[in-house]
C-alpha positions in Angstrom: 108.0 95.9 89.3 104.8 94.5 90.6 103.0 91.2 90.1 99.6 92.8 90.2 100.0 96.1 88.3 98.2 95.1 85.1 94.7 95.6 86.7 95.6 99.3 87.3 97.5 100.0 84.1 94.9 102.5 83.0 95.1 104.5 86.2 98.9 104.4 86.1 98.9 105.8 82.6 96.2 108.5 83.0 97.3 109.7 86.5 101.0 109.0 86.6 101.8 108.8 82.8 103.5 105.5 83.4 103.0 102.6 80.9 102.8 99.0 82.1 104.6 96.2 80.3 103.5 92.7 81.0 106.3 90.1 81.4 105.5 86.4 81.2 106.1 84.3 84.3 109.5 82.6 84.6 107.7 79.2 84.6 104.1 78.2 83.8 101.6 78.9 86.5 100.3 75.6 88.0 98.1 77.2 90.7 94.5 76.0 90.9 92.0 78.7 91.9 89.1 77.0 93.7 85.6 78.6 93.7 84.9 81.0 96.6 82.7 79.6 99.4 79.9 81.9 100.7 78.3 82.0 104.2 75.5 84.0 105.8 77.4 84.7 109.1 81.0 85.1 110.2 80.5 82.3 112.7 79.6 79.9 109.9 82.5 81.0 107.8 85.1 80.6 110.6 83.7 77.1 111.4 84.1 76.1 107.7 87.7 77.6 107.6 88.7 75.5 110.6 87.2 72.4 109.1 89.0 72.9 105.8 92.3 73.5 107.6 91.8 70.3 109.5 91.0 68.3 106.3 94.1 69.6 104.5 96.4 69.3 107.5 95.3 65.7 108.0 96.1 65.0 104.3 99.6 66.3 104.7 99.3 69.5 102.7 100.8 72.8 104.1 98.2 75.5 104.4 98.8 79.3 104.5 95.8 81.2 105.9 95.6 84.9 105.2 93.7 87.2 107.5 92.8 90.9 107.1 93.9 92.0 110.5 96.0 91.0 113.5 92.8 90.6 115.5 91.4 88.1 113.0 94.7 86.1 113.0 94.5 85.8 116.7 90.9 84.9 116.6 91.6 82.0 114.2 94.6 81.0 116.3 92.4 80.6 119.3 89.9 78.4 117.3 92.7 76.2 116.0 94.1 75.8 119.5 90.7 74.7 120.7 90.7 72.0 118.0 94.3 70.9 118.8 95.5 71.8 115.4 99.2 72.9 115.5 100.0 76.2 113.7 102.5 79.0 113.4 101.3 82.6 113.7 102.8 85.4 111.7 101.5 88.9 112.2 102.9 92.3 113.3 103.6 90.9 116.7 106.0 88.2 115.4 108.1 90.1 112.9 111.4 88.9 114.4 110.4 85.3 113.6 109.2 86.0 110.1 112.1 84.4 108.3 111.9 81.1 110.3 108.1 80.9 110.0 108.1 81.5 106.2 111.0 79.0 105.8 108.9 76.3 107.5 105.5 77.1 105.8 106.1 74.7 103.0 106.7 71.6 105.2 104.2 68.7 105.1 101.1 69.4 107.1 102.3 72.8 108.3 99.6 75.4 109.1 100.6 79.0 109.0 98.3 82.0 109.8 99.5 85.3 108.4 98.2 88.8 108.1 98.2 89.7 104.4 101.2 92.1 104.7 103.4 89.6 106.4 106.0 87.7 104.3 104.9 89.2 101.0 107.2 88.6 98.0 108.9 85.6 99.6 109.0 82.2 97.9 107.7 79.5 100.2 109.8 76.4 99.3 108.1 73.1 99.3 109.6 70.3 101.2 109.8 66.6 100.1 106.4 65.1 99.2 104.5 68.3 99.3 104.5 68.9 95.5 103.2 65.4 95.0 100.4 66.1 97.5 99.3 69.2 95.6 101.6 71.9 96.9 100.8 74.8 99.2 97.2 75.7 99.7 96.2 79.3 100.5 93.0 80.2 102.2 91.8 83.8 102.2 89.4 84.4 105.1 88.0 87.5 103.5 87.9 89.2 100.1 89.6 92.6 100.2 88.8 96.1 98.9 91.0 95.5 95.9 91.3 92.2 93.9 95.0 93.0 93.7 95.4 92.3 97.4 93.5 89.0 96.9 95.9 88.1 94.1 98.9 89.0 96.2 97.8 86.5 98.8 96.8 83.8 96.4 100.2 84.3 94.7 102.0 82.7 97.6 100.9 79.4 96.2 102.2 78.0 92.9 105.3 80.1 92.7 108.1 79.4 90.3 106.2 76.5 88.6 105.3 74.7 91.8 101.8 73.2 92.1 99.4 74.9 94.5 95.9 76.0 95.1 93.9 78.9 96.6 90.4 79.6 97.8 88.5 82.5 99.5 85.9 82.1 102.3 83.4 85.0 102.4 80.5 85.9 104.7 77.9 88.5 104.5 79.3 90.0 107.7 82.7 90.7 106.2 83.9 94.3 106.3 84.1 94.6 102.5 80.4 93.8 102.1 79.2 95.7 105.1 80.9 98.9 104.0 80.4 98.7 100.2 77.3 96.8 99.5 73.7 98.2 99.7 71.9 96.7 102.7 69.0 95.6 100.6 71.3 93.5 98.4 73.0 91.9 101.4 69.6 91.0 102.8 68.6 89.4 99.5 71.9 87.4 99.3 71.5 86.3 103.0 68.0 85.0 102.3 69.1 83.2 99.1 72.1 81.5 100.9 70.0 80.6 104.0 67.2 79.0 101.9 69.6 77.4 99.4 68.0 79.1 96.4 69.5 78.1 93.0 72.0 80.7 91.9 72.6 81.9 95.5 76.4 81.4 95.2 76.4 83.3 91.9 74.5 86.1 93.5 76.9 86.3 96.4 79.8 86.5 93.9 78.1 89.4 92.2 77.8 91.2 95.5 81.5 90.8 96.2 82.3 92.2 92.7 80.0 95.2 93.3 81.6 95.9 96.7 85.2 95.7 95.3 84.3 97.9 92.4 82.8 100.5 94.7 85.8 100.3 97.1 88.3 100.7 94.2 86.4 103.6 92.7 86.6 105.4 96.1 90.3 104.6 96.4 91.1 105.9 92.9 89.2 109.1 93.5 91.1 109.6 96.8 94.4 109.1 95.1 93.5 111.5 92.3 92.5 114.1 94.9 95.8 113.7 96.7 97.7 114.1 93.4 95.7 117.3 92.6 96.4 118.7 96.0 100.2 118.0 95.6 100.2 119.6 92.2 98.4 122.7 93.6 100.8 123.0 96.5 103.8 122.7 94.2 102.5 125.4 92.0 101.5 127.6 94.9 104.8 127.3 96.7 106.7 127.8 93.4 104.7 131.0 92.7 105.4 132.4 96.1 109.1 131.7 95.9 109.1 130.0 99.3 111.0 126.9 99.9 109.5 124.1 101.9 111.6 121.8 104.2 
């Protein structure tokens, strides 16, 4: 079972011959997806992330901040420390404390920084008064190569019918855009955002979609090549009569 398999149902059928059946959620989804926010530089993005965390923390809402890497999580932790904002850090270096950190992530005003693989699939229970304040808010500090990973992070909020919200912060310096967007397109988007042109945000969103589509195409091709190689090896070893392992 997977909460994000529907997007790749075509690949699962054509490559693995596995059908995907969609099952309704146990309770209605009450999560609000806020519009992405776009910035020219990483420095501008991180400053906005810290300001948003401060705003939500002051208002009493718990915040879960997802980062793409351990290094990014520690970078954000340093920035929050500099602003005297209390937080809990959950990455590969704190795996022994994962249960406690996740258990406290739904407390009023709690700020939790987590790499995107940490604590996945765990319900974050809301403490008293949090639901009335809007529930858990999730911040993605980057978009990922696959929208499925974005949805896995956003899905930490609004679980089991709880209220919640989620939002992504994106800069033109992010790894996804640097690796998978044509340089000329990034320059055009940078100029549009810097000068505040009408439609600049829409243009940035298109750039993100192009980058994710390119990254997913490359990933699908790599998976198909691995499957073909496995099939070839199985046939070659079977023909030779040799046993492997």
